[in-house]
TILUM-47290 format. One line per field, with one value per residue (C-alpha): z, y, x. Coordinates in nm, 3 decimals, always signed. Layout:
% TILUM-47290
up <- Z,... .
north <- Y,... .
east <- X,... .
***
This chain:
% TILUM-47290
up <- +17.137,+17.488,+17.728,+18.107,+18.262,+18.608,+18.814,+19.040,+19.335,+19.132,+18.971,+19.315,+19.422,+19.108,+19.174,+19.527,+19.404,+19.152,+19.432,+19.654,+19.359,+19.283,+19.646,+19.659,+19.337,+19.447,+19.777,+19.583,+19.304,+19.416,+19.081,+19.125,+19.478,+19.378,+19.087,+19.277,+19.038,+19.183,+19.308,+19.085,+18.777,+18.853,+18.940,+18.663,+18.388,+18.500,+18.500,+18.155,+18.020,+18.162,+17.992,+17.666,+17.683,+17.744,+17.455,+17.198,+17.281,+17.423,+17.253,+17.600,+17.684,+18.030,+18.073,+18.399,+18.550,+18.517,+18.752,+19.024,+18.796,+18.767,+19.131,+19.249,+19.018,+19.117,+19.487,+19.454,+19.294,+19.542,+19.829,+19.676,+19.668,+20.031,+20.126,+19.965,+20.160,+20.013,+20.249,+20.103,+19.746,+19.822,+19.952,+19.626,+19.404,+19.239,+19.184,+19.050,+18.778,+18.698,+18.671,+18.454,+18.206,+18.200,+18.132,+17.849,+17.688,+17.681,+17.517,+17.220,+17.203,+17.206,+16.914,+16.716,+16.761,+16.675,+16.357,+16.249,+16.284,+16.108,+15.817,+15.797,+15.778,+15.528,+15.740,+15.824,+16.054,+16.259,+16.381,+16.506,+16.685,+16.849,+16.952,+17.082,+17.365,+17.298,+17.456,+17.614,+17.839,+17.788,+17.854,+17.752,+17.805,+17.589,+17.334,+17.303,+17.266,+16.989,+16.817,+16.766,+16.602,+16.378,+16.264,+16.130,+15.846,+15.749,+15.887,+15.808,+15.988,+16.046,+16.277,+16.511,+16.812,+16.796,+16.759,+17.045,+17.289,+17.201,+17.245,+17.574,+17.702,+17.602,+17.768,+18.090,+18.130,+18.030,+18.262,+18.556,+18.469,+18.415,+18.696,+18.984,+18.794,+18.675,+19.033,+19.159,+18.887,+18.971,+19.346,+19.297,+19.026,+19.211,+19.561,+19.668,+20.037,+20.103,+20.396,+20.714,+20.765,+20.881,+20.768,+21.072,+20.989,+21.259,+21.192,+21.129,+21.335,+21.040,+20.929,+20.591,+20.566,+20.348,+20.013,+20.061,+20.297,+20.223,+20.427,+20.741,+21.029,+21.094,+21.397,+21.263,+21.449,+21.308,+21.363,+21.206,+20.911,+20.845,+20.856,+20.600,+20.381,+20.397,+20.276,+19.980,+19.899,+19.905,+19.685,+19.443,+19.420,+19.360,+19.112,+18.899,+18.903,+18.788,+18.519,+18.378,+18.390,+18.210,+17.939,+17.874,+17.879,+17.730,+17.490,+17.768,+17.898,+18.157,+18.268,+18.555,+18.786,+18.760,+18.889,+19.176,+19.271,+19.258,+19.478,+19.726,+19.744,+19.789,+20.051,+20.256,+20.257,+20.326,+20.628,+20.745,+20.692,+20.877,+21.148,+21.104,+21.058,+21.032,+20.765,+20.899,+20.640,+20.732,+20.712,+20.377,+20.255,+20.346,+20.150,+19.857,+19.849,+19.858,+19.573,+19.373,+19.409,+19.318,+19.020,+18.878,+18.936,+18.735,+18.459,+18.407,+18.443,+18.181,+17.910,+17.578,+17.513,+17.178,+17.058,+17.122,+16.946,+16.641,+16.619,+16.293,+16.289,+16.256,+16.571,+16.764,+16.652,+16.758,+17.101,+17.166,+17.071,+17.313,+17.600,+17.530,+17.504,+17.828,+18.016,+17.873,+17.936,+18.297,+18.361,+18.178,+18.197,+18.476,+18.729,+18.653,+18.643,+18.955,+19.162,+19.114,+19.465,+19.609,+19.548,+19.185,+19.151,+19.280,+19.037,+18.757,+18.861,+18.874,+18.536,+18.384,+18.520,+18.374,+18.085,+17.939,+18.101,+18.372,+18.694,+18.911,+18.764,+18.856,+19.212,+19.243,+19.105,+19.362,+19.647,+19.562,+19.558,+19.880,+20.054,+19.973,+20.031,+20.241,+20.225,+19.955,+20.044,+19.741,+19.480,+19.629,+19.607,+19.265,+19.052,+19.107,+19.059,+18.730,+18.622,+18.714,+18.673,+18.398,+18.173,+17.996,+17.932,+17.804,+17.607,+17.424,+17.320,+17.204,+17.004,+16.837,+16.744,+16.582,+16.374,+16.189,+16.049,+15.674,+15.751,+15.847,+15.571,+15.477 .
north <- -11.011,-11.108,-10.825,-10.817,-10.531,-10.409,-10.244,-9.948,-10.166,-10.386,-10.074,-9.922,-10.240,-10.221,-9.853,-9.929,-10.235,-10.016,-9.783,-10.072,-10.235,-9.910,-9.874,-10.234,-10.204,-9.876,-10.038,-10.317,-10.110,-9.866,-9.683,-9.582,-9.459,-9.265,-9.094,-9.017,-9.190,-9.151,-9.460,-9.414,-9.384,-9.704,-9.910,-9.754,-9.826,-10.188,-10.223,-10.061,-10.305,-10.596,-10.465,-10.430,-10.791,-10.918,-10.709,-10.796,-11.158,-11.299,-11.081,-10.995,-10.641,-10.494,-10.212,-10.021,-9.817,-9.449,-9.307,-9.233,-9.064,-8.717,-8.691,-8.783,-8.528,-8.256,-8.338,-8.301,-7.955,-7.851,-7.945,-7.725,-7.435,-7.494,-7.492,-7.155,-6.840,-6.493,-6.419,-6.710,-6.600,-6.253,-6.405,-6.591,-6.301,-6.220,-6.584,-6.651,-6.390,-6.517,-6.879,-6.785,-6.607,-6.915,-7.140,-6.919,-6.928,-7.308,-7.305,-7.111,-7.330,-7.654,-7.544,-7.416,-7.751,-7.955,-7.762,-7.740,-8.117,-8.195,-7.966,-8.107,-8.463,-8.373,-8.450,-8.245,-7.956,-8.022,-8.333,-8.098,-7.884,-8.191,-8.294,-7.942,-7.744,-7.884,-8.219,-8.155,-7.870,-7.921,-8.295,-8.535,-8.291,-8.012,-8.269,-8.422,-8.082,-7.965,-8.305,-8.267,-7.930,-8.063,-8.361,-8.130,-7.879,-7.682,-7.884,-8.237,-8.414,-8.750,-8.919,-8.617,-8.794,-9.096,-8.869,-8.644,-8.928,-9.100,-8.778,-8.692,-9.045,-9.030,-8.690,-8.805,-9.095,-8.889,-8.603,-8.842,-9.009,-8.709,-8.472,-8.646,-8.712,-8.348,-8.218,-8.472,-8.369,-8.000,-8.057,-8.267,-8.051,-7.721,-7.874,-7.702,-7.671,-7.875,-7.813,-8.013,-7.972,-7.652,-7.533,-7.696,-8.031,-8.019,-8.077,-7.776,-7.745,-7.638,-7.912,-7.963,-7.884,-7.962,-8.125,-8.121,-8.417,-8.653,-8.931,-8.720,-8.852,-8.636,-8.621,-8.651,-8.706,-8.833,-8.500,-8.289,-8.529,-8.485,-8.106,-8.114,-8.359,-8.128,-7.833,-8.033,-8.156,-7.803,-7.665,-7.957,-7.893,-7.520,-7.567,-7.831,-7.640,-7.316,-7.501,-7.657,-7.325,-7.135,-7.403,-7.385,-7.008,-6.864,-6.928,-6.882,-7.214,-7.324,-7.680,-7.790,-7.845,-7.474,-7.378,-7.629,-7.497,-7.141,-7.233,-7.390,-7.069,-6.853,-7.082,-7.101,-6.725,-6.632,-6.865,-6.719,-6.354,-6.401,-6.605,-6.885,-7.184,-7.244,-7.497,-7.791,-7.775,-8.104,-8.289,-8.136,-8.231,-8.596,-8.600,-8.426,-8.657,-8.970,-8.834,-8.741,-9.080,-9.273,-9.048,-9.082,-9.458,-9.485,-9.254,-9.459,-9.808,-9.734,-9.579,-9.763,-9.832,-9.991,-9.638,-9.547,-9.862,-9.760,-9.408,-9.316,-9.223,-8.846,-8.845,-9.037,-8.786,-8.493,-8.643,-8.731,-8.376,-8.239,-8.447,-8.342,-7.977,-8.001,-8.133,-7.862,-7.591,-7.702,-7.705,-7.390,-7.169,-7.277,-7.351,-7.040,-6.785,-6.928,-6.855,-7.141,-7.273,-7.577,-7.427,-7.370,-7.738,-7.836,-7.586,-7.759,-8.100,-7.962,-7.793,-8.125,-8.275,-8.038,-7.919,-8.269,-8.406,-8.267,-8.065,-8.377,-8.525,-8.205,-8.232,-8.594,-8.505,-8.229,-8.442,-8.715,-8.471,-8.296,-8.630,-8.709,-8.371,-8.158,-7.897,-7.628,-7.391,-7.158,-7.431,-7.582,-7.244,-7.130,-7.448,-7.563,-7.208,-7.165,-7.521,-7.493,-7.128,-6.991,-7.268,-7.354,-6.992,-6.888,-7.210,-7.154,-6.806,-6.934,-7.221,-6.987,-6.755,-7.036,-7.148,-6.814,-6.901,-6.977,-7.347,-7.379,-7.168,-7.296 .
east <- -2.634,-2.743,-2.826,-2.818,-3.012,-2.908,-3.181,-3.109,-3.004,-2.771,-2.625,-2.559,-2.380,-2.164,-2.079,-1.965,-1.776,-1.590,-1.475,-1.365,-1.186,-1.004,-0.898,-0.775,-0.573,-0.413,-0.307,-0.139,+0.023,+0.291,+0.292,-0.073,-0.006,+0.303,+0.127,-0.195,-0.437,-0.792,-0.977,-1.286,-1.062,-0.870,-1.177,-1.386,-1.132,-1.100,-1.480,-1.504,-1.244,-1.445,-1.760,-1.564,-1.440,-1.793,-1.926,-1.659,-1.570,-1.892,-2.159,-2.281,-2.394,-2.446,-2.697,-2.697,-2.979,-2.885,-3.148,-2.890,-2.636,-2.790,-2.905,-2.553,-2.391,-2.639,-2.600,-2.223,-2.244,-2.512,-2.282,-2.010,-2.253,-2.352,-1.982,-1.907,-1.981,-1.935,-1.647,-1.452,-1.532,-1.395,-1.073,-1.022,-1.132,-0.799,-0.705,-1.054,-0.999,-0.648,-0.759,-1.057,-0.826,-0.601,-0.899,-1.029,-0.685,-0.699,-1.044,-0.907,-0.596,-0.796,-1.011,-0.714,-0.537,-0.846,-0.926,-0.560,-0.502,-0.831,-0.741,-0.387,-0.522,-0.792,-1.099,-1.407,-1.301,-1.615,-1.434,-1.165,-1.422,-1.574,-1.224,-1.160,-1.314,-1.663,-1.574,-1.235,-1.347,-1.720,-1.751,-2.028,-2.315,-2.173,-2.055,-2.401,-2.568,-2.335,-2.343,-2.718,-2.655,-2.377,-2.587,-2.859,-2.856,-2.659,-2.366,-2.494,-2.207,-2.378,-2.122,-2.117,-2.270,-2.037,-1.734,-1.848,-1.910,-1.583,-1.385,-1.554,-1.489,-1.124,-1.092,-1.261,-1.017,-0.713,-0.804,-0.825,-0.497,-0.267,-0.376,-0.196,+0.128,+0.143,+0.112,+0.366,+0.613,+0.579,+0.614,+0.927,+1.088,+1.049,+1.086,+0.766,+0.688,+0.376,+0.137,+0.164,+0.539,+0.711,+1.052,+1.215,+1.053,+0.785,+0.417,+0.194,-0.123,-0.340,-0.574,-0.740,-1.110,-1.411,-1.351,-0.974,-0.982,-1.273,-1.114,-1.074,-1.284,-1.588,-1.816,-2.171,-2.497,-2.825,-3.004,-2.729,-2.708,-3.081,-3.037,-2.755,-2.946,-3.249,-3.040,-2.912,-3.264,-3.410,-3.131,-3.177,-3.551,-3.506,-3.221,-3.392,-3.724,-3.561,-3.366,-3.684,-3.870,-3.592,-3.566,-3.942,-3.983,-3.663,-3.379,-3.124,-3.000,-2.747,-2.670,-2.894,-2.597,-2.508,-2.852,-2.822,-2.478,-2.610,-2.908,-2.667,-2.465,-2.776,-2.931,-2.612,-2.555,-2.917,-2.923,-2.591,-2.692,-3.020,-2.846,-3.100,-2.871,-2.496,-2.410,-2.210,-1.929,-1.763,-2.093,-2.188,-1.841,-1.907,-2.231,-2.064,-1.765,-1.978,-2.192,-1.882,-1.716,-2.031,-2.106,-1.756,-1.758,-2.081,-1.956,-1.641,-1.784,-2.052,-1.834,-1.831,-1.465,-1.551,-1.628,-1.265,-1.146,-1.347,-1.199,-1.034,-0.666,-0.729,-0.941,-0.677,-0.413,-0.633,-0.699,-0.335,-0.236,-0.496,-0.360,+0.001,-0.099,-0.302,+0.002,+0.230,-0.031,-0.080,+0.296,+0.403,+0.092,-0.147,+0.129,+0.336,+0.056,-0.112,+0.196,+0.449,+0.377,+0.201,-0.144,-0.043,+0.051,-0.294,-0.449,-0.258,-0.395,-0.749,-0.714,-0.608,-0.931,-1.187,-0.967,-0.997,-1.311,-1.532,-1.533,-1.592,-1.273,-1.091,-1.220,-1.110,-0.766,-0.725,-0.858,-0.612,-0.319,-0.421,-0.474,-0.111,+0.058,-0.179,-0.456,-0.501,-0.784,-0.783,-0.808,-1.124,-1.295,-1.175,-1.169,-1.531,-1.661,-1.475,-1.559,-1.927,-2.024,-1.805,-1.674,-2.002,-2.094,-1.751,-1.707,-2.037,-1.922,-1.583,-1.738,-1.987,-1.703,-1.502,-1.800,-1.787,-1.443,-1.415,-1.360,-1.725,-1.879,-2.222 .
***
């Protein structure tokens, strides 16, 4: 097996190339435009297929430098925190509670489906758990953490890590693929009024803001850019430092990106309350959107598709069931209980993103939909907060609860 190692600069070139490739393909393929498939997903899947061909047919492996991955992800979540003031959180309070209940319901359903299918097909129910909320709503990070636990005594499930990474990869791709089509179906089926056009057919004056319109032209100066970059850098430093301290001195752990998001929220609101500095929301949104796109491009172009090819039939059945249930849940539960309007359709697209993969996928799904149909303020407040602040904590409690069932007696 020959190996080509890409340094940080070559990796950055590849990440940008993936985004440009995705944009080019979407321009040429009407189906992708009509169904709102995100650019990083399109370009990333093509790149992953190329890597797979090189690996399987030519015994040629590509290894990319991952040093930019975490900073990009953390910068994205930090920018979300810097864009959320307490006044906005109060406005979305009721919907925040409703959406959180909807999300918790899916966590239970995913684990029930995973364990039930595993039992029905006569395989280890831990495979069902790894194909449930651990990787579907938890993603690669949660999957890796629980895989280490399942590999050790008393569970002794040796292929846990391979199963977890394959499931999380499958979920990440699926979540990016189904979000746009689900929203488009709901908008068309219920003839929802979308922003930007009034009842009489004239254009509305309201414009999208922040993460809802990453392609909108923004007026940015060098000095203001440095100020916004400084805010993100400070929040990153505080968030990562607190995360490391907590991990070393207590048993309580949260993902590092949650601490960075939280520091962003605190920094923004302290500066606002003391009237020291007003955060330039549009500029922070630019930095966040660039970080998001590059992170997702890297995540998708570096997935090991041969892990999916090697999945056993029971795992494939579990994953397909999870995707079908996610679509049905988004249409019949998320959409209905979030109000059955345009915002609810965007909520459904976002839920598909992090219900099967990760919060960044949810954000890209929603951005793609709102770029096509118009702004949706509530979703860009509620979804990242639920996906970042609450999902990991609640998911850990749900998973622990399931492990007390008789299936997992040890």
